[in-house]
Structure formats: C-alpha cells, structure tokens
C-alpha positions in Angstrom: 88.2 110.5 114.7 90.6 110.0 117.6 91.6 106.6 116.0 92.4 108.2 112.7 94.2 111.1 114.3 96.5 108.8 116.3 97.3 106.8 113.2 98.3 109.9 111.2 100.1 111.4 114.1 102.4 108.4 114.2 102.6 108.2 110.5 103.6 111.8 109.7 105.5 112.9 112.7 107.8 109.9 113.2 109.6 110.1 109.8 113.3 110.6 109.5 115.7 111.6 106.8 119.2 110.4 105.9 121.3 112.8 104.0 122.2 111.4 100.6 123.4 112.7 97.2 120.8 113.5 94.6 121.8 110.5 92.4 120.1 107.4 91.0 120.6 104.3 93.1 122.4 101.5 91.2 119.8 99.1 92.4 117.0 101.1 90.8 118.8 101.2 87.4 119.4 97.4 87.5 115.8 96.6 88.4 114.5 99.0 85.7 116.5 97.2 83.1 115.0 93.9 84.2 111.5 95.2 84.0 109.4 95.0 80.8 107.2 97.9 82.0 107.3 101.1 79.9 108.7 103.1 82.8 111.5 105.6 82.9 113.3 105.2 86.2 115.6 108.1 85.6 112.8 110.5 85.1 110.9 109.1 88.1 114.0 109.6 90.2 114.5 113.2 89.1 110.8 113.9 89.8 111.0 112.3 93.2 113.8 114.7 94.1 111.7 117.6 92.9 108.9 116.5 95.1 111.2 116.1 98.2 112.8 119.5 97.5 109.5 121.1 98.6 110.5 120.1 102.2 113.5 122.5 101.9 113.8 126.2 102.9 113.2 129.2 100.7 116.9 130.2 101.0 118.1 126.8 99.8 115.6 126.7 97.0 116.5 130.2 95.9 120.1 129.2 95.3 119.1 125.6 94.3 121.5 124.1 96.8 119.2 122.1 98.9 119.7 118.4 99.9 117.3 117.3 97.1 118.2 120.0 94.5 119.9 118.0 91.7 122.9 119.8 90.3 121.9 118.6 86.9 118.9 121.0 87.0 119.0 124.7 87.2 115.7 126.0 88.5 114.7 129.6 89.0 112.4 130.0 92.0 109.3 132.0 91.0 107.1 131.6 94.0 107.8 130.2 97.4 104.5 128.8 98.8 104.0 128.9 102.5 101.0 129.2 104.8 102.0 129.1 108.5 98.4 128.6 109.7 97.7 125.6 107.5 101.3 124.4 107.8 101.6 124.0 104.0 104.6 124.6 101.9 105.9 124.3 98.3 107.2 126.3 95.4 106.8 127.3 91.7 110.0 127.4 89.7 111.1 127.7 86.1 113.3 125.1 84.4 114.3 127.0 81.3 116.5 124.2 79.9 113.5 121.9 79.6 110.9 124.7 78.9 108.8 123.7 81.8 107.4 125.1 85.1 107.7 123.0 88.2 105.1 123.1 90.9 106.0 121.1 94.0 104.2 120.6 97.3 105.6 119.4 100.6 104.1 116.4 102.4 102.9 116.5 106.0 105.5 118.1 108.3 103.8 119.3 111.4 100.8 118.9 113.7 98.7 121.3 111.6 99.1 118.9 108.6 98.2 116.0 110.9 94.9 117.6 111.8 94.1 118.2 108.1 95.1 114.7 107.1 92.9 113.1 109.8 89.6 114.3 108.3 88.0 111.8 106.0 84.7 113.5 105.1 84.0 114.7 101.6 83.1 118.2 100.6 82.1 119.9 97.3 85.1 121.1 95.3 85.4 124.7 94.0 86.2 123.3 90.6 84.8 120.9 88.0 81.3 119.5 88.0 78.8 119.8 90.8 79.0 116.2 91.8 82.8 116.3 92.5 83.7 115.7 96.2 87.1 115.7 97.7 88.5 115.1 101.1 87.9 118.2 103.3 91.4 118.4 104.9 93.2 117.9 101.6 91.1 120.7 100.0 91.8 123.0 102.9 95.6 122.4 102.5 95.4 123.1 98.8 93.2 126.2 99.2 95.7 127.6 101.6 98.2 128.1 98.8 96.0 127.9 95.8 96.0 131.6 94.9 99.7 131.9 95.2 100.2 128.7 93.1 98.0 130.0 90.3 99.6 133.4 90.3 103.1 131.9 90.4 102.3 129.6 87.4 100.9 132.6 85.4 104.0 134.7 86.2 106.3 131.8 85.2 104.4 131.2 82.0 104.8 134.8 81.1 108.6 134.4 81.4 108.3 131.3 79.1 106.4 133.2 76.6 103.5 130.8 77.2 105.5 127.9 75.8 106.3 126.0 79.0 104.7 122.8 80.0 103.8 122.3 83.7 104.9 119.5 85.9 103.0 119.3 89.2 104.4 116.9 91.9 104.3 116.2 95.6 104.8 113.5 98.2 102.2 112.4 100.7 99.7 115.3 101.5 101.7 117.2 98.8 100.6 114.5 96.3 96.9 115.2 97.2 97.5 119.0 96.8 99.4 118.4 93.5 96.5 116.4 92.2 94.0 119.2 92.7 96.4 121.9 91.4 97.3 119.9 88.3 93.7 119.3 87.4 92.7 123.0 88.0 95.7 124.3 85.9 94.8 121.8 83.1 91.2 122.8 83.2 92.1 126.4 82.3 93.4 125.0 79.0 96.4 127.1 78.5 99.2 124.7 79.5 100.3 121.1 78.9 100.2 119.6 82.4 101.7 116.4 83.8 100.8 115.2 87.3 103.5 113.0 89.0 103.0 112.1 92.7 104.6 109.8 95.3 102.7 108.2 98.2 99.6 110.2 97.6 96.4 109.3 99.6 93.1 109.0 97.7 91.8 112.5 97.1 88.1 112.3 96.1 85.2 110.4 94.7 84.6 108.8 91.3 83.3 112.1 89.8 86.6 113.7 90.9 88.7 111.1 89.2 86.7 111.1 86.0 86.9 114.9 85.7 90.6 115.1 86.7 91.5 112.4 84.2 89.6 114.1 81.4 91.1 117.6 81.9 94.6 116.3 82.3 94.3 114.2 79.1 92.9 117.2 77.3 95.9 119.3 78.2 98.0 117.1 76.0 100.7 116.8 78.7 102.8 113.8 79.4 100.6 111.0 80.9 100.2 111.3 84.7 101.9 108.9 87.1 101.2 108.1 90.7 103.9 106.0 92.4 102.9 103.8 95.3 105.4 102.0 97.4 104.6 98.5 98.5 103.2 98.4 102.1 103.1 102.2 102.3 100.2 103.0 104.6 99.2 106.4 103.1 97.9 105.3 99.7 95.5 103.0 101.5 93.6 106.0 103.0 91.0 107.3 102.8 89.5 103.8 102.1 87.6 102.9 99.0 84.8 101.6 101.2 83.7 105.2 102.0 83.6 106.4 98.4 87.2 107.4 97.5 89.1 106.5 94.3 92.7 106.8 93.2 93.8 108.6 90.0 95.8 106.5 87.5 98.3 105.6 86.3 99.8 103.8 89.3 103.4 102.7 89.3 103.9 100.1 92.1 107.3 100.4 93.7 107.8 96.8 94.9 110.7 95.9 97.2 112.1 93.0 99.2 114.9 93.1 101.8 118.3 92.7 100.2 116.9 92.9 96.6 116.6 95.7 94.1 113.4 97.8 93.9 111.2 97.0 91.0 108.5 99.0 89.2 105.2 97.7 87.8 103.0 100.0 85.6 99.5 99.1 86.6 96.3 99.2 84.6 94.6 102.5 83.9 91.8 102.1 86.5 93.7 103.7 89.4 92.5 100.8 91.5 94.4 97.8 90.2 93.7 94.8 92.4 97.0 93.2 91.3 99.1 96.2 92.3 99.0 98.4 95.4 95.4 97.6 96.2 96.5 94.0 97.0 98.1 95.5 100.1 94.6 96.5 101.4 93.7 93.0 102.6 92.0 92.5 105.0 89.7 95.4 104.4 90.1 98.8 106.2 90.8 99.4 109.0 92.4 96.0 109.6 94.8 96.5 106.7 96.5 99.3 108.7 97.9 96.7 111.0 100.3 95.3 108.5 101.0 98.4 106.4 104.1 100.3 107.4 104.5 104.0 108.1 108.2 103.6 107.6 107.8 102.7 103.9 106.2 106.1 103.3 109.5 107.8 103.1 111.6 105.1 101.3 110.5 105.6 97.7 113.0 104.3 95.1 115.5 103.3 97.7 115.9 106.7 99.2 115.1 107.9 102.7 113.3 111.2 102.3 110.2 113.1 103.5 112.5 115.7 105.1 115.3 118.1 104.2 118.7 118.9 105.7 119.4 122.2 104.0 
C-alpha cells in the first residue's frame, strides 16, 4: 500500500497547468486528416475542454468564463458538485443549443483524492448485477457526489422537457467517476447517454464492463470513447493481473517529440494489445518504471489537469 500511495502521490500532486486558449491545436487537425480512423478530433477537443473545466471554480463555471470554458459553447450551470471531505468536484450543466446535459468530474486534485486512488481492492457496486465489483476508492469518490449528480441531471432534464441527451466526461479519477455515473444514468433508461473520458484508470472487473457496455448501448446514445495517451501511467492501473478491465472504445493518443499527435481507434475489447496495453510491458509493477506521470496532463497537445480561473 505504501508503494502505491507514493506512486499516486507523485502522479497527481506534481501536475502543472499552462494557461492556453480553448482552441484546437493545428497539429491535432493535421494529424487527424492524415489518419484513416473514424475519429472526430474537433469533438474530442471540445469534450476534453469540458472535462478539464471541472477543475475550475463555481464562480467561473456559473459565468462560463473559466480557462477551459470554450466561448463557442454557452452552458447553464445546473448543479455544482463538491464534497470537501472526499475532495471531489464537478458539475451538471445544460447545453441548450445542442439539446444535451453535460456531467463533468474533476480528476485528482488533493491529498484526499490521492488516498482514494491508492486503494486497489474491489468492492460490490450498488448498481447492476450482484457479481459487479469496482475499485473501492473510485466508488467512494463517485458516491460522495452521486445523489447531487442524479438530482442535477433530473432537474436539467426537466428544463429540456425530457429531450436532452447526456454527455458524461472526466479526466483521471474524474474518468472513473464518469464511467460509473454514465452507466447508472443509462440504466434508468430515460436518457441517451454518451461516456467520453480522458486518462481514466481501470474501474472494475469483467462483470462491470459487460454491464456498463450493455446499458450504455441500450440507451441509444453516441458510442462511448475512452482516450488514452501514449505512456500515460494512470490507464495502466489498477492492473489487469488483479482482475480489472477497461471499458471500450479506446482512442490511443500517440505522440513523438517534434511530431503531431495521432489518434488510433482501437478494437472494441477495451484491452487492445496493439494500442495502449502495449505500454504495459514488462508486466505490472515494472511497467510503471517507464510510464510517465507527465503525460497524464498532456492530452491532445494541451497542458491541463488544473485551472487558472
């Protein structure tokens, strides 16, 4: 446990942010045009900004003037999610122009998050079938804002007349929280739900991924995406060797110094050996030695994982 704690303490507390405009990097557009993968880089970029906006303050989100708040979107904040004990944060907002509800969760920000992230044991989930197991710390984080999330979505849906789809997103720990929230919202059966995460760790066992895939597909939402940046250390944990599985569909954000980022849409397994899983060699925990905490906040050519309101 002390080993895992030290790894995550370094991982999540040493990140930095460079203020940038909420625009699409030219390099990302060029690489996308060179790729044959059916991947919409503009939509991914917009969603990444929505994920990172969860790091920002309630005041900045209320006026939609935060560092990551794209001026091309006009969101109305419905519910600011915050639990000071668990150290979790996020928001529920309405995007009237696109007839959708946005649910976004912040990644690890403080020591409370580090403690939660460091737990690798599985516990029974309060949703789905009896054999579903999810990581205990991630579940605690989600449960700390679960009621507020579901209430916020219900209130936002009432404003939409029940016609809005739901996009659930998050980065890092926020990706794990978003995965559980999206599946639970989809399981209710009243909304079209898309899950789109960045740098998410593995959340649960095979029974979890089977159930989550089924309810998300049944909601008739846009197919879910999980972006994983090459050499990012977070998606490599918890390891597969102790019974964890990733949700599909992975988009592998490859990069080389001095070259444009490229994007590979992986197979539908969630654990494509030719994509991000190829970074996990040699097996855990030796793979952590060459994986890079710094890549965890460099998705799509941006430096994020923080917010300068």
